[in-house]
Residue frames relative to the residue before (quaternion, step in Angstrom):
aa qw qx qy qz dx dy dz
M 1.0000 0.0000 0.0000 0.0000 0.00 0.00 0.00
K 0.2920 -0.7528 0.5651 0.1697 3.56 -0.93 0.91
H 0.3550 -0.7158 0.5625 0.2126 3.54 -1.10 0.73
I 0.3505 -0.7124 0.5706 0.2096 3.54 -1.14 0.71
V 0.0906 -0.7937 0.6015 0.0015 3.54 -0.87 1.05
Y 0.2957 -0.7323 0.5887 0.1723 3.57 -0.86 1.03
M 0.2092 -0.7838 0.5770 0.0943 3.54 -0.72 1.11
S 0.0354 -0.7917 0.6097 0.0149 3.57 -0.83 0.97
A 0.0318 0.7721 -0.6339 0.0306 3.54 -1.26 0.46
P 0.5610 -0.5996 0.4329 0.3718 3.59 -1.12 0.49
V 0.1968 -0.7760 0.5888 0.1110 3.56 -1.02 0.80
R 0.6409 0.5326 -0.3347 0.4400 3.58 0.91 -0.89
P 0.4812 -0.7038 0.4423 0.2785 3.58 -0.82 0.99
I 0.0649 -0.7586 0.6480 0.0227 3.53 -1.19 0.76
E 0.8741 -0.1142 0.0690 0.4671 3.58 -0.93 0.96
G 0.8575 -0.1521 0.0477 0.4892 3.56 0.10 1.29
E 0.5856 0.5464 -0.3868 0.4570 3.59 1.24 -0.07
T 0.2366 -0.7270 0.6159 0.1903 3.53 -1.35 0.16
I 0.6485 -0.4764 0.3976 0.4409 3.55 -1.26 0.24
E 0.6564 0.5289 -0.3119 0.4384 3.57 0.94 -0.91
S 0.6711 0.4803 -0.3156 0.4683 3.61 0.93 -0.82
N 0.6480 0.5080 -0.3238 0.4660 3.60 1.04 -0.69
L 0.6349 0.5040 -0.3308 0.4831 3.60 1.04 -0.72
A 0.6292 0.5256 -0.3333 0.4656 3.58 1.01 -0.79
R 0.6421 0.5084 -0.3226 0.4745 3.60 0.99 -0.79
G 0.6381 0.5285 -0.3197 0.4597 3.58 1.00 -0.81
R 0.6515 0.5039 -0.3129 0.4730 3.58 1.00 -0.83
R 0.6405 0.5180 -0.3292 0.4616 3.60 1.00 -0.79
W 0.6560 0.4963 -0.3146 0.4737 3.60 0.94 -0.83
Y 0.6237 0.5355 -0.3372 0.4589 3.58 0.99 -0.84
H 0.6554 0.5088 -0.2995 0.4711 3.56 0.91 -0.94
W 0.6599 0.5077 -0.3068 0.4610 3.60 0.87 -0.93
L 0.6677 0.5021 -0.3053 0.4571 3.58 0.89 -0.92
Q 0.6396 0.5342 -0.3312 0.4426 3.60 0.93 -0.86
I 0.7057 0.4581 -0.2604 0.4736 3.58 0.95 -0.85
N 0.7960 0.3790 -0.1637 0.4426 3.57 0.82 -1.01
V 0.7490 0.2577 -0.1878 0.5808 3.60 1.21 -0.21
P 0.0510 -0.8772 0.4773 0.0146 3.58 0.53 1.18
N 0.6564 0.5234 -0.3250 0.4353 3.60 1.17 -0.33
R 0.6668 0.4215 -0.3065 0.5326 3.59 1.25 0.40
I 0.2846 -0.7018 0.6198 0.2058 3.55 -1.27 0.44
F 0.1649 -0.8121 0.5562 0.0632 3.57 -0.56 1.15
L 0.1294 -0.7740 0.6181 0.0471 3.53 -1.02 0.93
A 0.0617 0.7729 -0.6282 0.0640 3.55 -1.00 0.91
P 0.0172 -0.8560 0.5166 0.0036 3.61 0.62 1.08
W 0.5519 0.6274 -0.3901 0.3868 3.58 1.17 -0.44
I 0.5673 0.5874 -0.3978 0.4181 3.63 1.10 -0.53
L 0.7028 0.4485 -0.2670 0.4833 3.57 0.78 -0.99
S 0.6356 0.5316 -0.3340 0.4494 3.59 0.96 -0.80
C 0.6624 0.5010 -0.3084 0.4639 3.59 0.94 -0.84
E 0.6946 0.4641 -0.2783 0.4740 3.57 1.04 -0.69
A 0.7124 0.4750 -0.2581 0.4474 3.59 1.09 -0.65
F 0.7752 0.3151 -0.1655 0.5219 3.60 1.11 -0.59
D 0.5252 -0.6502 0.4732 0.2785 3.54 -1.26 0.59
D 0.3143 -0.7786 0.5187 0.1613 3.57 -0.46 1.24
D 0.6231 0.5482 -0.3409 0.4416 3.60 1.21 -0.39
S 0.6093 0.5119 -0.3530 0.4920 3.59 1.27 -0.20
P 0.4215 -0.7273 0.4737 0.2628 3.63 -0.51 1.12
E 0.6482 0.5215 -0.3259 0.4491 3.60 1.01 -0.76
Q 0.6911 0.4654 -0.2859 0.4733 3.58 0.88 -0.94
R 0.6281 0.5312 -0.3390 0.4564 3.60 1.03 -0.73
A 0.6655 0.4968 -0.3034 0.4671 3.60 0.87 -0.94
A 0.6587 0.4985 -0.3131 0.4686 3.60 0.94 -0.87
G 0.6522 0.5180 -0.3171 0.4537 3.61 0.99 -0.77
I 0.6399 0.5083 -0.3229 0.4773 3.56 0.99 -0.79
E 0.6533 0.5152 -0.3115 0.4591 3.58 0.93 -0.87
R 0.6475 0.5239 -0.3243 0.4484 3.63 0.99 -0.78
Q 0.7001 0.4846 -0.2701 0.4495 3.60 1.04 -0.70
L 0.6183 0.5748 -0.3565 0.4003 3.61 1.13 -0.35
């Protein structure tokens, strides 16, 4: 039986980072985990949510945060 693991990572930029660079880092970690830890199923739905919705819209941001909790 495989265990499901929720993968989290910071998205909001800190000191010289961007949302895009943080999402790219999250995708790289997701890829690395999928290859190197085959006995787990990793979920990172926040990556797709961040790419599909407008973070500058207060309504869409609030709805996205609520969906991830």
